[in-house]
matplotlib code that plots the C-alpha trace (Angstrom):
import matplotlib.pyplot as plt

x = [-51.4, -51.1, -48.3, -46.3, -46.5, -45.2, -42.6, -41.7, -41.6, -39.3, -36.8, -36.9, -36.9, -33.9, -30.8, -27.9, -25.7, -22.3, -19.5, -16.6, -13.2, -10.1, -8.4, -4.8, -5.5, -7.7, -5.1, -2.1, -4.7, -5.2, -1.2, -0.6, -3.2, -1.9, 1.8, 2.2, 1.1, 3.4, 6.3, 5.9, 6.0, 8.7, 10.7, 10.1, 12.6, 12.2, 14.0, 17.4, 16.7, 16.3, 20.2, 20.8, 19.9, 17.9, 16.0, 15.4, 14.0, 11.5, 10.6, 10.0, 7.9, 5.1, 6.0, 5.2, 1.5, 1.4, 3.5, 0.7, -2.3, -0.8, -2.0, -5.7, -5.3, -4.0, -6.4, -9.3, -8.4, -7.9, -11.3, -12.5, -10.5, -10.3, -12.4, -12.0, -15.2, -15.0, -16.8, -14.1, -15.1, -12.9, -12.0, -13.9, -10.7, -7.9, -5.3, -6.4, -6.4, -2.7, -2.0, -3.1, -2.1, 1.4, 1.4, 0.0, 2.7, 5.5, 4.1, 2.7, 5.2, 8.5, 11.8, 13.9, 17.6, 18.6, 16.2, 13.2, 9.5, 8.4, 5.9, 7.1, 5.4, 7.1, 10.4, 9.9, 9.4, 12.2, 14.4, 12.8, 14.3, 17.6, 18.0, 16.6, 13.4, 10.3, 7.9, 5.7, 3.1, 2.9, 3.0, 0.1, -2.0, -1.5, -2.4, -5.6, -6.4, -5.9, -8.0, -10.9, -10.8, -11.9, -9.5, -10.2, -10.5, -6.8, -5.3, -6.5, -5.8, -2.0, -1.4, -0.6, 0.8, -1.7, -0.2, -0.1, -3.7, -4.9, -3.3, -4.4, -7.7, -7.8, -6.7, -9.2, -11.9, -11.1, -10.6, -14.1, -16.1, -14.3, -15.3, -12.7, -11.6, -10.9, -8.9, -6.9, -6.0, -5.0, -3.0, -1.3, -0.7, -0.5, 1.8, 3.3, 3.7, 5.4, 7.5, 10.1, 10.7, 10.5, 12.7, 15.4, 15.9, 16.0, 18.6, 21.4, 22.1, 21.3, 22.3, 25.8, 24.8, 25.4, 23.3, 20.2, 20.9, 17.3, 15.9, 18.1, 17.0, 13.4, 13.9, 15.8, 13.4, 10.4, 12.3, 12.9, 9.3, 7.4, 9.4, 10.0, 6.7, 4.3, 3.9, 3.6, 1.2, -0.8, -1.2, -2.4, -4.7, -6.2, -6.7, -8.4, -10.5, -11.6, -11.8, -13.6, -16.2, -15.3, -17.0, -14.7, -11.7, -13.0, -13.2, -9.8, -8.4, -10.3, -8.8, -5.6, -5.1, -6.4, -3.7, -1.1, -2.5, -2.6, 0.8, 2.2, 0.4, 2.2, 5.7, 5.0, 4.3, 7.3, 9.5, 8.5, 9.0, 12.5]
y = [16.1, 14.3, 12.0, 15.0, 16.8, 13.6, 13.1, 16.8, 16.6, 13.4, 15.3, 18.4, 16.0, 13.5, 14.7, 15.6, 13.0, 13.2, 15.2, 12.9, 13.9, 12.1, 10.0, 10.9, 14.7, 14.9, 13.4, 15.6, 18.6, 17.4, 17.1, 20.5, 22.0, 20.5, 21.4, 24.6, 22.8, 20.0, 22.1, 24.1, 20.8, 19.3, 22.4, 22.6, 23.6, 20.6, 18.3, 19.8, 21.0, 17.4, 17.3, 16.0, 13.2, 15.2, 16.5, 13.3, 11.8, 14.7, 14.3, 10.5, 10.9, 12.6, 11.0, 7.5, 8.3, 9.5, 5.9, 4.2, 5.9, 5.0, 1.5, 2.6, 4.3, 1.1, -1.4, 0.7, 0.5, -3.4, -3.7, -1.7, -3.2, -7.1, -9.8, -9.7, -11.5, -15.2, -16.4, -15.1, -13.8, -12.7, -9.0, -7.0, -5.2, -7.8, -4.8, -3.0, -5.9, -6.8, -3.0, -2.7, -6.3, -5.6, -2.2, -4.3, -7.0, -4.3, -2.3, -4.9, -7.6, -6.2, -7.4, -5.7, -5.2, -8.8, -10.2, -10.4, -10.2, -6.8, -4.2, -0.6, 0.7, -1.9, -1.2, 2.4, 1.9, -0.2, 2.6, 5.0, 2.7, 2.7, 6.7, 6.8, 8.4, 7.9, 5.0, 4.9, 6.9, 5.1, 1.8, 2.8, 4.2, 0.7, -1.0, 0.8, 0.2, -3.5, -3.5, -2.2, 1.8, 4.1, 6.2, 9.3, 7.5, 6.1, 9.4, 11.0, 8.0, 7.8, 11.7, 11.9, 15.2, 17.8, 17.9, 14.1, 14.2, 16.5, 14.8, 11.4, 12.7, 14.1, 10.8, 9.0, 11.1, 10.1, 6.4, 6.3, 8.6, 9.3, 7.6, 5.2, 7.8, 10.2, 7.4, 6.3, 10.2, 10.8, 7.7, 8.9, 12.4, 12.6, 9.7, 7.6, 10.4, 12.7, 10.1, 9.8, 13.6, 14.3, 11.5, 12.1, 15.6, 13.7, 11.2, 12.9, 13.6, 10.0, 7.8, 6.7, 7.3, 4.1, 5.4, 5.5, 2.7, 1.4, 4.8, 5.3, 1.7, 2.8, 5.8, 4.1, 1.3, 3.9, 5.8, 2.6, 1.0, 4.1, 5.8, 2.7, 0.7, 1.9, 5.5, 4.8, 1.8, 4.2, 6.4, 3.9, 2.7, 6.1, 6.9, 3.5, 4.0, 7.5, 6.8, 9.4, 10.8, 14.5, 14.6, 11.7, 13.9, 16.6, 14.6, 13.4, 17.1, 17.9, 15.0, 15.5, 19.1, 18.2, 15.6, 17.8, 20.9, 18.3, 17.4, 21.0, 21.7, 18.8, 19.8, 23.3, 22.2, 19.8, 22.6, 25.0, 22.4, 21.5]
z = [-20.0, -16.8, -17.9, -19.5, -16.0, -14.4, -16.7, -16.0, -12.3, -12.6, -14.5, -12.1, -8.8, -10.0, -8.6, -11.0, -11.9, -9.5, -10.9, -12.6, -13.0, -14.3, -11.2, -12.1, -12.6, -9.4, -7.6, -9.2, -8.4, -4.5, -4.1, -5.7, -3.2, -0.3, -1.0, 0.8, 3.9, 3.3, 2.6, 5.8, 7.7, 6.0, 6.5, 10.2, 12.5, 14.9, 13.1, 13.5, 17.1, 18.3, 18.6, 21.9, 24.0, 26.4, 23.5, 21.5, 24.7, 25.1, 21.4, 21.7, 24.8, 22.5, 19.2, 20.3, 20.4, 16.6, 16.2, 18.0, 16.1, 12.8, 13.4, 14.1, 10.8, 9.3, 11.0, 9.8, 6.3, 6.9, 8.0, 5.1, 2.5, 3.4, 4.8, 8.8, 9.4, 10.8, 7.6, 5.0, 1.5, -1.3, -1.4, -3.6, -4.9, -4.5, -5.2, -2.4, 0.0, -1.1, -0.4, 2.9, 4.0, 3.0, 5.4, 8.0, 7.7, 7.5, 10.6, 12.8, 12.4, 11.0, 11.2, 14.3, 14.5, 15.9, 13.0, 15.5, 14.5, 16.1, 15.9, 15.0, 18.2, 20.1, 18.5, 19.2, 22.8, 23.2, 21.3, 24.1, 26.6, 25.0, 25.2, 28.5, 27.4, 30.0, 28.7, 31.6, 29.9, 26.8, 28.7, 30.8, 28.1, 26.2, 29.2, 29.7, 26.0, 26.7, 29.8, 27.8, 28.5, 25.7, 24.2, 26.1, 29.2, 28.3, 27.4, 30.8, 32.7, 31.5, 31.5, 28.1, 27.0, 25.9, 22.5, 22.1, 23.3, 20.7, 18.0, 18.9, 19.1, 15.6, 14.2, 16.1, 14.7, 11.5, 12.2, 13.8, 11.7, 8.2, 5.2, 3.4, 1.4, 4.2, 6.2, 3.3, 2.5, 6.3, 5.9, 3.0, 3.1, 6.6, 7.3, 4.4, 1.9, 4.6, 6.7, 4.5, 3.8, 7.5, 9.1, 6.0, 8.0, 11.6, 10.8, 10.0, 13.9, 14.8, 12.0, 13.6, 17.4, 19.5, 22.4, 19.7, 17.5, 17.7, 17.2, 13.8, 12.8, 13.1, 11.4, 8.8, 8.4, 7.9, 5.1, 3.3, 3.6, 3.0, 0.5, -1.6, -1.1, 1.2, -0.1, -3.9, -2.9, -0.9, -3.8, -6.2, -3.6, -3.2, -6.9, -7.0, -4.0, -4.7, -8.6, -10.8, -8.2, -7.8, -4.1, -3.1, -4.1, -2.0, 1.1, 0.2, 0.1, 3.4, 5.2, 4.0, 4.9, 8.7, 9.1, 8.1, 10.2, 13.4, 12.6, 12.3, 15.6, 17.3, 15.9, 17.1, 20.6, 20.8, 19.3, 22.0, 24.7, 23.8]

ax = plt.figure().add_subplot(projection="3d")
ax.plot(x, y, z, "-o")
ax.set_aspect("equal")
plt.show()
């Protein structure tokens, strides 16, 4: 009887097996769930409102911070999916390592307009200088980060616009505290999946503008890389990383929605400002 009681208690105490889903179906369901928010962001009036150089300068002075914090998401994923310690070890999932290393190569050391190696953040700052947008805030922010300041101290010390501060803090909360699936979902649905559609609406006014040639190059480059390479690769990576775990797909959805909501709020504030 005692043995039967112990066996009965064991079954009662054993947690249920995690819920499992088909990864491809889970991805499609997530994409459908976030579509209303995504559609709202893609249809935002900001893109067509940025139609003069003064408005472009105002837009870029804020947008440069999402350009910067994108790399924080990418670097967190690189730390998760590759070996970053002095004693190298083979990656657990080479396909995921290849995905993120390709992103880092394209974003941190891309080819600039003159064939030079350049990060997209540096390219963007050069584009700001070309159109006469102020760069003192982003340069001071980067100098403070380089000197060892915390992100909050750098945001305050550089007097970063409040709209950009809120957006960066949301991104960095995911970078610092999110699990790998949450970080990848924010990276995919808050960036790579969105950027081609967003930038395609921003480009027509500027694609033949000589004063904004570097800005147009930056936008075109992102449409190409994210639409043809980084976006599809990130989608495959999320399906692999979340797998058949229902809970992981729930985390992915919450992270994706949070990233899109943060971008909508940022665009709203920039639109009101210009």
